N, C-alpha and C positions, 0 to 999 in steps of 0.2 A: 461467391463472396470470398475475399481473401482472408488471411489470418487476422485475428484481433490483435491490435498493437497494445502491449502492456508496458506500463511504467511503474516505478517505485518511488515513493517519497519516504526517505529515511531508510538507509541501508544498515547502519550500525556496524559493529565489528563482529566478525565470526568468532563466537565464543561459546563456552558452555553456559547454560542458563544459570543466572545468579541475580543478586539484588541489583546489579548494574545493567541488566538486560538479558534478552533471550535470543538475540540474533533472528528475530521473527521474519525479517525480509528474506533471509536465506531459506526459511521454511516455506514461505510463499513461493519463492522462485523454484524450489524443488517441485512444488505442485504444478506450477505453470509449465515446467519443462517436460512433463509427461503428456501434456495436452497437444493434440495435433493442430488445433485451431487457434493457438496463441503463439505470438512471437514477442519475446521480451526485447524492447528496443531502447529503453532509457531508464536512468536512475538519477535521483537527486539526493544529495546529502550535504550538510554544511561542512563536513570533514572530507576533504578531497581524498585522503588516503583510504577512508572507508568506502567511498564511492568507487574508487579505482579497483580496490580489492574485490568488491562485489561484482563489478562489471567484468573483471577478468574471470572470476569463478563461474559466471554464467554466459560468457561471450556476449555481453551487452555492449552495443557499439557507441552509445551516446551517454556521456556523463555530464551532469550539471551540479553546480553548487547552489542553485537557486531554483526552487520548484516552479516559480512563476515562469521563468524562462523555458523550462522543460515543457510545461503545459502549453505555452504559446507555440513553441516550435514543433512539437511532436504530434499534435492532434491525436491523442491517445484514445483508445476505446475503453481501456480498463486501467485503473490505478489502484495499487496496493499502498495503504498508508500504514507505516510501521514506525511510528514515533511515540513519544511520551503522550499520555492521555490529555494533558492540558492543551495540546496542539491539535487534537483531532478535529474539533469543530471548524477552525479556520481552514485547515487543509482540505477537509471534505467539501466545504462550501467553495473554496477556490477551485477545486477540481470540477465541481458541478457547473460553476459559472463558465469554466473554460470549455465545456462541451463534452466532458468525459461521460460515456454512456453507463459505466458500471464502476462502483467504488467498493473495494473491500478494505475495511478498516479493522485494526486491532481493537481489542477490548481494553478497558471499558469504553462504551460509546463516547462519553464526554464526562467532564468534571461536574457539570451541573445539569439539572433538568432543562433549564432554559437553553443551554447549548445543544443538548440532545434534540430538543424540539426544533430549534433552528435548522439543524442538520437535516432532520427528517422532512421538514417543510420545504426547504430549498430543493432537496433531491426530488420530492414528489412533484413540486411545481415544474421542474425541468424534465421530468420523466427519466430520472437517473435511478438505476437499481443500486440500492445501498445495502451492503451486507457487513456482518461483523464476525470476527473469529469467535469461537466458543470452546469451552473446555468440555471434554468428555471423560474426565478422570473417574467418574462414578459409574460409567456404563461398561458393560462387558465389551471387550476383554481387557479394559484398561485398569480395572482395580484388582484383577486376580494375579 
């Protein structure tokens, strides 16, 4: 089996963590870059300059300004969703419907219980592995 094709929805700006964001896509990409079985092939962001900077930082060949176009053209195995929480449900469901096999989404899962339930149901129905980022700030060695 070849490498798993990874895409990103939401790249954001590379920055220090603040109230305006945490550059989480960069942290996801750092993790994928050390895995031998993953290849980062595409990213989508509504801000072209953000997508271009992210793609350049990780040598990602394909940039999109529309996640639907990326999902349709790239046939991704894994998608990382790194956008504001109110967008999570739509983007997770869009990715699952597009045939993505695994989705890693930032937290919180969704804004409402209904959206969280829809995300889980759609992924379960389609056999999609759905995971979420989590904080470990209270576990050793993070709080010392």
